C-alpha positions as CSV (number, residue, x, y, z in Angstrom):
1,X,13.5,0.4,29.7
2,X,16.6,-1.2,31.0
3,X,16.4,-3.2,27.7
4,X,16.2,-0.5,25.1
5,X,19.0,1.6,26.9
6,X,21.3,-1.6,26.3
7,X,20.5,-2.1,22.4
8,X,21.2,1.7,22.1
9,X,24.6,1.3,24.2
10,X,25.1,-2.0,21.4
11,X,24.3,-0.1,18.3
12,X,26.7,3.2,19.3
13,X,29.6,0.8,19.9
14,X,28.6,-1.3,16.4
15,X,28.7,2.2,14.9
16,X,32.0,3.5,16.2
17,X,33.9,0.0,15.7
18,X,32.2,-0.1,12.0
19,X,33.5,4.0,12.0
20,X,37.1,2.8,13.0
21,X,37.7,0.2,10.7
22,X,36.5,2.1,8.0
23,X,38.5,4.9,8.3
24,X,41.7,2.8,7.9
25,X,40.6,1.9,4.2
26,X,41.5,5.4,2.4
27,X,41.9,6.8,-0.7
28,X,44.3,9.3,-2.4
29,X,42.3,11.6,-5.1
30,X,44.9,14.5,-5.6
31,X,48.5,14.7,-5.3
32,X,48.9,16.0,-2.2
33,X,49.7,13.1,0.3
34,X,48.5,15.6,3.1
35,X,44.5,14.7,2.0
36,X,43.3,11.2,1.8
37,X,39.7,10.0,2.2
38,X,38.8,7.2,4.4
39,X,35.4,5.4,4.5
40,X,35.3,5.9,8.2
41,X,33.3,9.4,7.9
42,X,30.3,7.9,5.5
43,X,30.1,4.9,7.0
44,X,29.7,7.2,10.6
45,X,27.0,9.6,8.3
46,X,25.2,6.5,6.5
47,X,24.5,5.2,10.3
48,X,23.3,8.5,11.7
49,X,21.0,8.9,8.8
50,X,19.8,5.2,9.4
51,X,19.4,5.5,13.0
52,X,18.0,9.1,14.0
53,X,16.4,7.3,17.2
54,X,20.1,7.4,18.7
55,X,21.9,10.1,20.7
56,X,24.5,11.8,17.8
57,X,26.3,13.6,20.6
58,X,27.0,10.4,22.4
59,X,27.6,8.3,19.5
60,X,29.8,11.2,18.5
61,X,32.1,10.4,21.5
62,X,32.2,6.8,21.8
63,X,33.0,6.7,18.1
64,X,35.4,9.1,18.6
65,X,37.5,7.5,21.4
66,X,37.1,4.4,19.0
67,X,39.1,5.7,16.0
68,X,42.1,7.0,18.3
69,X,42.1,3.7,19.9
70,X,42.0,1.8,16.4
71,X,44.5,4.5,14.7
72,X,46.5,4.3,17.7
73,X,46.8,0.6,17.5
74,X,51.0,0.4,17.6
75,X,51.6,2.5,21.2
76,X,52.8,-0.7,22.6
77,X,55.3,-1.0,19.6
78,X,56.2,2.4,20.5
79,X,59.4,2.8,23.0
80,X,59.8,6.4,22.6
81,X,57.3,8.3,25.1
82,X,57.8,11.4,23.0
83,X,56.4,9.9,19.7
84,X,53.5,7.8,21.6
85,X,52.5,11.4,22.8
86,X,52.1,12.7,19.4
87,X,50.4,9.8,18.3
88,X,47.9,10.6,21.0
89,X,47.7,14.1,20.1
90,X,47.5,13.2,16.2
91,X,45.0,11.1,16.5
92,X,42.7,12.8,19.5
93,X,42.2,15.8,17.1
94,X,40.7,13.2,14.4
95,X,38.4,11.4,17.5
96,X,37.4,15.1,17.8
97,X,36.0,14.5,14.5
98,X,33.3,13.0,14.8
99,X,32.5,14.9,18.3
100,X,32.0,17.6,16.3
101,X,30.1,15.9,12.9
102,X,27.3,14.7,15.9
103,X,27.1,17.7,17.5
104,X,26.3,19.3,13.9
105,X,23.7,16.5,13.0
106,X,21.7,17.0,16.2
107,X,21.3,20.7,15.1
108,X,19.9,19.0,12.1
109,X,18.3,15.9,13.9
110,X,14.4,16.9,14.1
111,X,14.6,17.9,10.2
112,X,16.2,15.1,8.6
113,X,13.0,14.1,6.9
114,X,12.0,17.7,6.2
115,X,14.6,18.7,4.3
116,X,15.1,18.2,0.7
117,X,17.9,15.8,-0.1
118,X,19.6,18.9,-1.7
119,X,19.3,20.8,0.9
120,X,20.5,18.0,3.5
121,X,23.5,17.4,1.6
122,X,24.5,21.2,1.2
123,X,23.7,21.3,5.4
124,X,26.1,18.0,6.0
125,X,28.8,19.5,3.8
126,X,28.7,22.3,5.5
127,X,29.4,20.4,8.5
128,X,31.9,18.1,7.3
129,X,33.4,20.5,6.5
130,X,34.1,23.2,9.9
131,X,34.6,19.0,11.7
132,X,37.8,18.8,9.2
133,X,38.7,22.2,10.3
134,X,38.4,21.6,13.8
135,X,40.4,18.5,13.6
136,X,42.6,20.2,11.6
137,X,43.0,23.4,14.3
138,X,43.0,21.0,16.9
139,X,46.3,19.1,14.7
140,X,47.8,22.3,14.6
141,X,47.3,23.3,18.1
142,X,48.7,20.2,19.2
143,X,52.0,19.3,17.0
144,X,52.5,23.0,15.5
145,X,51.0,22.0,11.8
146,X,49.9,25.0,9.6
147,X,46.5,24.2,7.9
148,X,45.1,27.5,7.2
149,X,45.7,27.7,3.3
150,X,42.8,28.3,0.6
151,X,43.7,25.9,-1.5
152,X,43.4,23.3,1.3
153,X,39.7,24.8,2.5
154,X,39.1,24.5,-0.7
155,X,40.1,20.6,-1.1
156,X,38.0,20.2,1.9
157,X,34.8,21.8,0.9
158,X,34.7,19.8,-2.6
159,X,35.6,16.3,-0.4
160,X,32.5,17.5,1.9
161,X,30.1,18.1,-0.2
162,X,31.1,14.9,-2.8
163,X,31.2,12.6,0.1
164,X,27.8,14.1,1.6
165,X,25.7,14.0,-1.7
166,X,27.5,10.6,-2.1
167,X,26.0,8.9,1.4
168,X,22.8,11.0,1.0
169,X,22.1,9.3,-2.4
170,X,22.8,5.6,-1.5
171,X,20.7,6.3,1.9
172,X,17.5,7.8,-0.4
173,X,17.7,4.5,-2.7
174,X,17.5,2.2,0.1
175,X,14.5,4.0,1.9
176,X,13.1,4.6,-2.0
177,X,13.1,0.6,-2.1
178,X,11.6,0.3,1.3
179,X,9.1,2.7,0.2
180,X,8.1,0.4,-2.6
181,X,8.2,-2.7,-0.9
182,X,6.0,-1.0,1.6
183,X,3.3,0.5,-1.0
184,X,3.7,-3.0,-2.7
185,X,2.4,-4.8,0.6
186,X,-0.2,-1.5,1.2
187,X,-1.5,-2.1,-2.5
188,X,-1.8,-5.8,-2.2
189,X,-3.6,-5.4,1.6
190,X,-6.1,-2.8,-0.4
191,X,-6.8,-5.1,-2.4
192,X,-8.2,-7.8,0.1
193,X,-9.8,-5.3,1.8
194,X,-11.2,-4.2,-1.7
195,X,-11.6,-7.4,-3.0
196,X,-14.1,-8.2,1.1
197,X,-15.8,-5.2,0.7
198,X,-16.8,-6.3,-2.6
199,X,-18.1,-9.2,-1.5
200,X,-19.6,-7.8,1.2
201,X,-21.8,-5.5,-0.8
202,X,-23.0,-8.1,-2.8
203,X,-24.1,-10.0,0.7
204,X,-25.6,-6.7,2.1
205,X,-27.7,-6.2,-1.3
206,X,-29.4,-9.6,-1.5
207,X,-30.0,-9.4,2.2
208,X,-31.8,-6.2,2.1
209,X,-34.1,-7.6,-0.5
210,X,-34.5,-10.7,1.3
211,X,-35.3,-8.9,4.7
212,X,-38.2,-7.0,2.2
213,X,-39.2,-9.9,1.3
214,X,-39.6,-11.4,4.6
215,X,-41.5,-7.9,5.5
216,X,-44.2,-8.6,2.7
217,X,-44.2,-12.3,3.9
218,X,-45.1,-11.0,7.7
219,X,-47.7,-9.0,6.4
220,X,-49.6,-10.9,4.4
221,X,-49.5,-13.3,7.2
222,X,-50.7,-11.1,9.4
223,X,-53.7,-10.2,7.4
224,X,-54.9,-13.8,7.0
225,X,-54.7,-14.1,10.5
226,X,-57.3,-11.6,10.5
227,X,-59.2,-12.8,7.6
228,X,-59.4,-16.0,9.4
229,X,-60.3,-14.3,12.7
230,X,-63.1,-12.7,11.1
231,X,-64.6,-15.8,9.4
232,X,-64.3,-17.7,12.8
233,X,-61.8,-20.0,11.9
234,X,-60.1,-19.8,15.5
235,X,-57.0,-22.8,14.7
236,X,-56.6,-21.6,11.2
237,X,-56.3,-18.1,12.7
238,X,-53.7,-19.1,15.6
239,X,-51.5,-21.2,12.8
240,X,-51.3,-18.4,10.7
241,X,-50.6,-15.8,13.1
242,X,-47.8,-18.3,14.7
243,X,-46.4,-18.7,11.2
244,X,-46.4,-14.7,11.4
245,X,-44.2,-14.4,14.5
246,X,-41.9,-16.9,13.1
247,X,-41.2,-15.3,10.2
248,X,-40.9,-11.7,12.6
249,X,-38.2,-13.5,14.6
250,X,-36.5,-14.7,11.1
251,X,-36.7,-10.6,10.3
252,X,-35.0,-9.5,13.7
253,X,-32.3,-12.1,13.2
254,X,-31.6,-10.8,9.5
255,X,-31.5,-7.0,10.9
256,X,-28.9,-8.2,13.1
257,X,-26.5,-9.9,10.7
258,X,-27.1,-7.2,8.5
259,X,-26.2,-4.4,10.9
260,X,-22.6,-7.1,11.4
261,X,-22.3,-7.0,8.0
262,X,-22.9,-3.3,7.7
263,X,-19.8,-2.8,10.3
264,X,-17.2,-5.1,8.4
265,X,-18.6,-2.9,5.3
266,X,-17.8,0.4,6.8
267,X,-13.8,-0.4,6.8
268,X,-13.7,0.8,3.7
269,X,-10.2,2.2,3.4
270,X,-11.2,4.9,1.0
271,X,-13.8,8.0,0.1
272,X,-13.8,7.7,-3.7
273,X,-11.7,6.2,-6.3
274,X,-11.0,7.0,-9.4
275,X,-12.0,4.6,-12.4
276,X,-8.5,4.0,-13.2
277,X,-7.7,2.8,-9.8
278,X,-10.6,0.4,-9.7
279,X,-10.4,-0.6,-13.0
280,X,-6.6,-1.7,-12.0
281,X,-7.6,-3.7,-8.7
282,X,-10.0,-5.7,-10.9
283,X,-7.5,-6.9,-13.9
284,X,-5.0,-7.7,-10.8
285,X,-6.9,-9.7,-9.0
286,X,-8.7,-11.4,-11.8
287,X,-4.9,-12.3,-13.2
288,X,-4.5,-13.4,-10.4
289,X,-7.4,-15.6,-10.2
290,X,-6.4,-16.9,-13.9
291,X,-3.0,-18.3,-12.5
292,X,-4.3,-20.4,-10.0
293,X,-7.0,-21.7,-12.1
294,X,-3.7,-22.3,-14.2
295,X,-4.7,-20.6,-17.2
296,X,-2.6,-18.3,-19.2
297,X,-5.5,-15.6,-19.8
298,X,-4.4,-11.8,-21.1
299,X,-6.5,-8.9,-19.9
300,X,-6.5,-5.7,-21.8
301,X,-8.5,-2.8,-20.5
302,X,-9.4,0.4,-22.4
303,X,-10.2,3.5,-20.6
304,X,-11.6,6.4,-22.2
305,X,-14.3,7.9,-19.6
306,X,-12.0,9.2,-16.5
307,X,-14.1,10.3,-13.1
308,X,-13.9,9.8,-9.7
309,X,-16.6,8.2,-7.7
310,X,-17.7,6.9,-3.9
311,X,-19.2,4.3,-6.0
312,X,-16.2,2.2,-6.6
313,X,-17.6,-0.8,-4.1
314,X,-20.9,-1.6,-6.0
315,X,-19.0,-0.9,-9.3
316,X,-16.1,-3.3,-8.7
317,X,-18.7,-6.2,-7.2
318,X,-19.9,-5.7,-10.8
319,X,-16.8,-5.7,-12.8
320,X,-15.3,-8.2,-10.7
321,X,-18.1,-10.8,-11.5
322,X,-18.3,-10.0,-15.2
323,X,-14.4,-10.8,-15.2
324,X,-14.1,-13.6,-12.6
325,X,-17.1,-15.6,-15.0
326,X,-15.0,-14.7,-18.5
327,X,-12.0,-16.3,-16.6
328,X,-13.8,-19.3,-15.3
329,X,-15.4,-19.2,-18.8
330,X,-12.1,-19.7,-20.8
331,X,-10.4,-22.6,-21.3
332,X,-6.6,-22.8,-21.0
333,X,-5.6,-20.1,-23.0
334,X,-7.7,-16.7,-23.7
335,X,-8.3,-13.1,-24.1
336,X,-10.3,-10.7,-22.1
337,X,-10.8,-7.3,-23.0
338,X,-12.3,-4.8,-20.7
339,X,-13.9,-1.6,-22.3
340,X,-15.0,1.9,-20.5
341,X,-16.9,4.9,-22.5
342,X,-19.1,7.2,-22.2
343,X,-22.0,8.3,-25.0
344,X,-23.8,11.1,-23.9
345,X,-25.1,10.8,-20.9
346,X,-24.2,7.3,-20.6
347,X,-20.9,5.2,-19.3
348,X,-20.8,2.1,-21.0
349,X,-18.6,-1.1,-19.1
350,X,-18.4,-3.8,-21.8
351,X,-16.2,-7.4,-20.8
352,X,-15.8,-9.4,-23.8
353,X,-13.8,-12.7,-23.5
354,X,-12.5,-15.6,-26.2
355,X,-14.9,-18.1,-24.4
356,X,-17.7,-20.6,-25.8
357,X,-20.3,-17.8,-25.9
358,X,-23.2,-17.8,-25.4
359,X,-25.9,-19.8,-27.3
360,X,-29.3,-17.1,-28.2
361,X,-31.7,-19.5,-26.3
362,X,-30.0,-18.9,-23.2
363,X,-28.8,-14.9,-23.6
364,X,-32.1,-14.3,-21.5
365,X,-31.6,-17.5,-19.1
366,X,-28.5,-16.6,-17.6
367,X,-29.7,-14.0,-15.2
368,X,-32.1,-15.9,-13.8
369,X,-31.1,-16.7,-10.2
370,X,-29.8,-20.1,-9.7
371,X,-28.7,-20.7,-13.2
372,X,-25.1,-21.5,-14.0
373,X,-23.1,-23.3,-16.9
374,X,-19.8,-23.6,-15.3
375,X,-19.3,-26.6,-12.8
376,X,-15.6,-28.1,-12.1
377,X,-14.2,-31.5,-12.2
378,X,-16.3,-33.0,-9.2
379,X,-19.8,-31.6,-11.0
380,X,-20.5,-28.8,-8.0
381,X,-21.4,-25.5,-10.0
382,X,-19.5,-22.6,-9.8
383,X,-19.7,-20.3,-7.0
384,X,-20.1,-16.4,-6.7
385,X,-23.2,-14.2,-6.2
386,X,-24.1,-15.1,-10.1
387,X,-25.2,-12.5,-13.0
388,X,-28.9,-12.4,-11.2
389,X,-27.1,-10.2,-8.6
390,X,-25.4,-8.3,-11.1
391,X,-28.5,-7.5,-13.2
392,X,-30.3,-6.5,-10.2
393,X,-27.2,-4.0,-8.4
394,X,-27.1,-2.7,-11.8
395,X,-30.8,-2.1,-12.4
396,X,-30.6,-0.5,-8.4
397,X,-28.4,2.3,-10.5
398,X,-30.8,3.0,-12.4
399,X,-28.8,0.8,-15.8
400,X,-29.3,-2.2,-17.7
401,X,-27.0,-4.8,-18.3
402,X,-27.5,-7.5,-21.8
403,X,-25.5,-9.9,-23.5
404,X,-24.1,-8.0,-26.2
405,X,-23.1,-8.9,-29.9
406,X,-19.4,-8.8,-30.5
407,X,-17.4,-9.2,-33.7
408,X,-17.0,-13.4,-33.1
409,X,-19.5,-15.6,-32.7
410,X,-17.5,-17.6,-30.4
411,X,-17.0,-14.2,-28.0
412,X,-19.5,-13.8,-25.2
413,X,-19.6,-9.8,-24.8
414,X,-21.8,-8.5,-21.8
415,X,-22.7,-4.3,-21.6
416,X,-23.8,-2.5,-18.7
417,X,-24.7,0.7,-19.2
418,X,-25.3,3.1,-16.2
419,X,-26.2,7.2,-16.3
420,X,-23.0,9.2,-15.0
421,X,-25.6,11.0,-13.2
422,X,-25.7,8.2,-10.8
423,X,-22.2,7.4,-10.8
424,X,-21.5,10.9,-10.4
425,X,-24.0,12.7,-8.3
426,X,-26.0,9.5,-6.3
427,X,-29.1,9.9,-9.2
428,X,-30.5,6.6,-8.6
429,X,-28.6,4.5,-6.7
430,X,-30.1,2.5,-4.0
431,X,-28.8,4.5,-0.9
432,X,-29.3,2.0,1.7
433,X,-25.4,1.8,2.8
434,X,-24.9,5.6,2.6
435,X,-28.3,6.0,5.5
436,X,-26.9,3.2,7.4
437,X,-23.3,4.9,7.3
438,X,-25.0,8.6,8.3
């Protein structure tokens, strides 16, 4: 707590010093030498907007004292005591300006972020005008100057409006820059989370499928045990029972793993996502992937169907894998064209790349589990969930996937067809994940 107080005092002193020094730099926009605009007020207003956590009135008092000290720095050189008193009175009035200004800003403190910029500028201009009039009034009392002229009031109001909107404009530009930076960081973080969820979806999808297979093997093993017992083959029946029990243990371990993966998968950042947003993340992610592979690949997108869906994660899984496969299949330079459009009751997702193409005799083989044509320099096969997994996910939506024909024989084109009902209303989508989230 003491460190916080010390930090606030240091910040208030820094503002006071910066304002007092800035007040020494003045411009004279009018013929009348009486009106000279110093940078001190602009600096003071800017820091109040930038640091709303500080106590405004105390900051104003510190600033007023600092301003009076700096502007009266020639006291030591004065021999005439009357001149010293006059200087103190004149500069004390200037110091009171910051106290009144800070008090007015303290009334707006809780609403600074709620006010529209135009309205805030008007309020600050009014506070500035009142503070200036207070300063002139005190000078009139202290040294007998007359400040109540309409023309001077008008000039003060013009100065207050220009100064207030200028400072607020500078402050808003900084805030907007910070918001853009924050938005970019959040978008990057969202890309990472979506990429993680996309990968988890594929893993969970096939873990569930493996569990169904394990369940079938367990049932068959136990059925074999019963038949062997019936035929009085006790030795073999006990071995069959042992196999069934071991498989059952594997199933329970798989269930625990599935539960853990679902907890991670449940950390989705959005309930729904538009198709344009999903496509944006696919393009950005795979563009970065191509750069990582030191390839120059231009990814073109063409979206002719707009909707919002809750099934964006499986769609990301499908599209990310098709586009990533295209990136891996292309040489050093190439293009990828992503098209999404509707046709009657179906939605088509088409990914075309300028790779080597797929021979006709291998168009069915590429969807077999474990098949790949991509190897790195060490001869290691490419990783990923593979086209067989993509096909199964597409089928879980009641859709279809095939290697289509493009205008150029050297190109590879994958065509995914899904029903609009499965994307928008749920339709034939495998509800495994929604079931676990209920």
